[in-house]
C-alpha positions in Angstrom: 103.1 -113.9 -10.0 103.6 -117.5 -9.2 100.6 -120.1 -9.1 98.9 -119.8 -5.7 96.6 -122.0 -3.6 94.8 -119.6 -1.1 92.0 -120.6 1.7 88.4 -119.1 1.1 87.4 -116.9 3.5 84.5 -118.4 5.8 82.0 -115.8 6.5 82.4 -115.8 10.2 86.2 -117.0 10.3 88.1 -115.1 7.9 91.3 -116.9 6.6 89.9 -120.4 7.2 89.0 -123.1 5.0 85.3 -123.2 4.0 83.3 -126.5 4.2 80.8 -127.9 1.8 77.5 -129.4 3.3 79.4 -133.1 3.3 82.4 -131.7 5.1 84.5 -131.3 2.3 87.0 -128.6 2.5 87.6 -125.7 0.0 90.2 -123.8 -0.9 90.9 -121.2 -3.5 93.4 -122.0 -6.6 95.0 -119.2 -8.6 97.1 -120.0 -11.4 98.3 -118.5 -15.1 97.2 -119.9 -18.6 99.8 -117.8 -20.6 99.3 -114.1 -19.6 95.8 -114.9 -18.1 95.0 -115.6 -14.4 92.5 -118.1 -13.8 90.7 -119.0 -10.7 89.0 -122.5 -9.1 88.2 -124.4 -6.1 90.3 -127.4 -4.6 87.7 -129.8 -2.8 89.3 -132.4 -0.4 88.7 -134.3 3.0 91.2 -133.2 5.4 90.8 -136.3 7.5 90.7 -138.5 4.2 93.8 -138.6 2.1 92.8 -138.6 -1.4 94.0 -141.8 -3.6 93.2 -139.9 -6.9 92.9 -136.4 -8.3 89.9 -134.9 -10.5 89.9 -132.2 -12.7 86.4 -130.9 -14.0 86.5 -129.0 -17.2 83.2 -127.4 -17.6 81.0 -126.5 -20.4 80.5 -123.5 -22.3 79.3 -120.7 -20.2 78.8 -122.8 -17.1 80.3 -121.3 -14.1 82.5 -123.3 -11.8 80.2 -122.9 -8.8 77.7 -125.0 -10.6 79.6 -127.9 -10.1 80.4 -127.5 -6.5 78.0 -130.1 -5.1 79.1 -132.9 -7.5 82.7 -132.2 -6.6 82.2 -132.6 -3.1 80.4 -135.5 -3.5 83.0 -137.0 -5.4 85.7 -136.2 -2.3 84.2 -138.9 -0.2 82.4 -141.3 -3.0 85.9 -141.7 -5.0 88.2 -140.4 -2.4 89.4 -137.7 -4.0 91.1 -134.3 -4.4 88.8 -132.6 -7.1 89.6 -129.2 -8.6 86.8 -126.9 -10.5 87.7 -123.8 -12.2 86.4 -120.9 -14.9 87.8 -120.4 -18.5 89.4 -116.8 -18.6 87.3 -113.8 -18.8 84.5 -115.8 -17.2 83.2 -116.4 -13.9 85.5 -116.3 -11.3 88.5 -116.1 -13.8 87.1 -112.6 -15.0 84.5 -110.8 -17.3 83.7 -111.4 -21.0 83.2 -107.6 -21.8 85.8 -106.7 -24.4 87.7 -109.9 -23.8 89.9 -111.5 -26.6 89.5 -115.0 -25.4 89.0 -117.6 -28.1 87.6 -121.1 -27.9 90.9 -122.1 -28.6 92.0 -120.6 -25.2 88.8 -122.2 -23.5 89.4 -125.8 -25.4 93.4 -126.1 -25.1 95.3 -123.7 -23.1 93.2 -123.1 -20.0 92.2 -127.0 -19.3 95.9 -127.7 -19.5 97.1 -124.9 -17.1 94.2 -126.2 -14.9 95.5 -129.6 -15.4 99.4 -128.6 -14.7 98.1 -127.0 -11.5 96.3 -130.3 -10.1 98.9 -132.2 -11.0 101.5 -129.8 -9.1 99.7 -130.2 -5.9 99.2 -134.1 -6.5 102.0 -135.3 -8.6 102.3 -139.2 -7.0 98.2 -139.2 -7.8 96.5 -140.9 -10.8 94.7 -138.3 -12.8 91.2 -138.3 -13.6 89.5 -135.8 -15.9 85.9 -135.1 -16.1 84.7 -133.3 -18.7 81.3 -131.4 -19.7 80.6 -130.9 -23.4 83.2 -128.5 -24.2 85.4 -129.5 -21.1 85.2 -133.3 -22.5 85.0 -132.9 -26.3 88.2 -130.3 -26.6 90.5 -133.4 -24.7 91.9 -134.8 -28.1 93.5 -131.4 -29.2 95.6 -131.2 -25.8 99.0 -131.9 -25.3 100.6 -134.6 -22.8 97.6 -136.5 -22.8 99.4 -139.7 -21.4 99.4 -137.7 -18.0 95.6 -138.9 -17.7 94.6 -141.9 -16.0 91.0 -142.3 -16.9 88.6 -139.9 -18.6 84.8 -139.3 -18.4 83.3 -136.9 -21.0 79.4 -136.1 -20.4 77.1 -134.7 -23.0 80.2 -133.7 -25.0 80.8 -134.2 -28.9 81.0 -132.7 -32.4 77.7 -131.4 -33.2 76.9 -129.6 -36.6 73.5 -127.6 -36.8 71.9 -130.5 -38.9 72.4 -133.0 -36.0 69.8 -131.0 -33.6 66.4 -132.3 -33.4 63.4 -130.0 -34.4 62.2 -127.6 -32.9 65.6 -127.0 -31.2 67.0 -127.0 -34.3 65.4 -123.7 -35.6 66.3 -122.1 -31.9 70.1 -123.1 -33.0 70.0 -121.5 -36.5 68.7 -118.3 -35.0 71.8 -118.1 -32.5 74.2 -119.0 -34.9 73.0 -116.8 -37.9 71.0 -114.0 -36.6 71.0 -113.2 -33.0 74.6 -114.1 -32.4 76.3 -112.3 -35.3 73.8 -109.3 -34.7 74.4 -108.7 -31.1 78.3 -109.4 -31.4 78.3 -106.7 -34.1 77.0 -104.1 -31.8 78.4 -105.4 -28.2 81.9 -106.5 -26.9 80.3 -109.5 -25.9 77.6 -112.4 -26.7 74.8 -111.4 -24.5 73.9 -114.7 -23.3 71.8 -114.0 -20.6 69.3 -112.2 -22.7 69.5 -114.9 -25.5 68.7 -117.6 -23.0 72.1 -119.1 -22.7 72.8 -118.5 -19.2 75.8 -116.2 -19.0 77.2 -113.6 -21.5 80.8 -115.0 -23.4 83.5 -113.2 -25.0 82.6 -112.6 -28.8 85.6 -114.5 -30.2 84.6 -117.4 -28.2 81.4 -117.2 -30.0 82.4 -116.7 -33.4 84.7 -119.8 -33.1 82.2 -121.8 -31.5 79.6 -121.2 -34.1 82.3 -122.2 -36.9 82.7 -125.4 -35.0 78.8 -126.0 -35.5 77.9 -124.8 -38.7 80.8 -125.6 -41.0 81.9 -129.4 -42.2 84.8 -130.8 -40.2 84.0 -129.0 -36.8 87.3 -128.7 -34.5 89.5 -130.9 -36.8 89.3 -128.6 -39.5 89.8 -125.6 -37.3 93.0 -124.1 -38.2 93.2 -122.2 -34.9 93.3 -125.5 -33.0 96.3 -127.4 -32.5 96.2 -130.9 -34.5 95.6 -133.8 -32.4 98.8 -135.5 -30.8 99.2 -139.2 -31.4 99.0 -141.4 -30.0 96.4 -139.3 -27.9 94.7 -140.5 -25.0 95.2 -144.3 -24.4 93.4 -144.4 -21.0 89.9 -145.8 -20.3 87.6 -143.0 -21.7 84.0 -143.1 -20.8 81.4 -141.3 -22.7 78.1 -140.6 -21.4 75.3 -139.2 -23.4 71.6 -138.0 -22.0 68.7 -139.5 -24.1 66.8 -136.2 -24.0 70.0 -133.8 -24.7 68.9 -131.8 -27.8 72.2 -129.9 -27.8 74.7 -132.8 -27.9 72.2 -135.9 -28.8 73.7 -139.1 -28.1 74.9 -139.8 -31.9 77.2 -136.6 -31.6 78.4 -137.9 -28.0 79.4 -141.4 -29.6 81.2 -139.8 -32.6 83.8 -138.3 -30.3 85.5 -141.8 -30.2 86.8 -141.4 -33.8 88.9 -138.2 -32.2 90.7 -140.7 -29.8 91.5 -144.1 -31.6 93.8 -145.2 -29.0 91.9 -144.5 -25.9 89.9 -147.6 -24.4 86.3 -146.2 -24.8 82.8 -147.2 -23.5 79.4 -145.8 -23.9 76.8 -145.2 -21.4 73.4 -144.0 -22.5 71.2 -142.2 -19.5 67.6 -142.4 -19.4 66.1 -139.8 -17.1 62.9 -141.2 -16.9 64.0 -144.5 -15.7 65.5 -142.8 -12.5 62.3 -140.9 -11.6 63.5 -137.6 -13.4 61.7 -135.7 -15.7 64.2 -133.8 -17.9 68.0 -133.6 -17.5 69.2 -132.3 -21.2 72.2 -131.1 -21.9 73.2 -129.3 -18.4 71.5 -130.4 -15.5 73.2 -134.3 -14.9 75.5 -132.3 -12.3 72.4 -130.5 -10.7 71.9 -131.8 -7.0 68.1 -132.8 -7.8 69.7 -135.0 -10.5 72.3 -136.5 -8.1 71.0 -140.2 -8.6 72.9 -139.8 -12.0 76.2 -139.6 -10.3 77.1 -143.0 -9.4 76.0 -143.9 -12.8 78.2 -141.6 -14.5 81.2 -142.5 -12.8 80.8 -146.2 -12.5 
């Protein structure tokens, strides 16, 4: 089946493009990643020709819909065509139950398929990639990075169990060594909803993720990942960390620069309290209630 772009159905006007609150039109994107079929949403402003294409690569276990308000904001704030999408066997791209999807699929194969689709739609526009957590950390292991004109990584970087502050370190230990192994031995998925991770995940995604976070060497030592291409990223790369992120602390975000030695990297540390926010943490920078941070992320 060829890759497709079809309009979302508006509840009262089937077949028409849907519109987000800021006036952005949304259309459903469907494309192949090997044998998998992935689904996403393209955000555009019909009366405003885009000046750039922006790909949002999501965090592990975070559905594409969570990024919709941010994507809609980007269409006007940066005059962009923006693609959000879900990893295979997750969210709009399928179900994790009994899935054979791996972190290699989520880190390399699926984001490359999304990038190829977006470049196919807008071949003459500069391509920006915004990666949240896994969506940014995995960039150095992907091919054809010369296609990317700018990258922004939010809360993404290599983290070992010992990098977490207490008491979160105890929670992470329990996930990696008790709750996760026991539940995936009994079930055909990781019951993320029950374990407080937000959403259920494929079994192999969990086990590869565990290796990255509990063994020395992290992603570069994983034999199931391709070796980073060189020179790799050479474009400007902005690393953004949150000072209250206990899952990927700022020091772990800064380590990511070591995996992209040819890139023009910069660092931005966001302090939620300075912007009247109580907490943001690892996930919520993209929540509408924290939209005061969005211009700082994109600056």
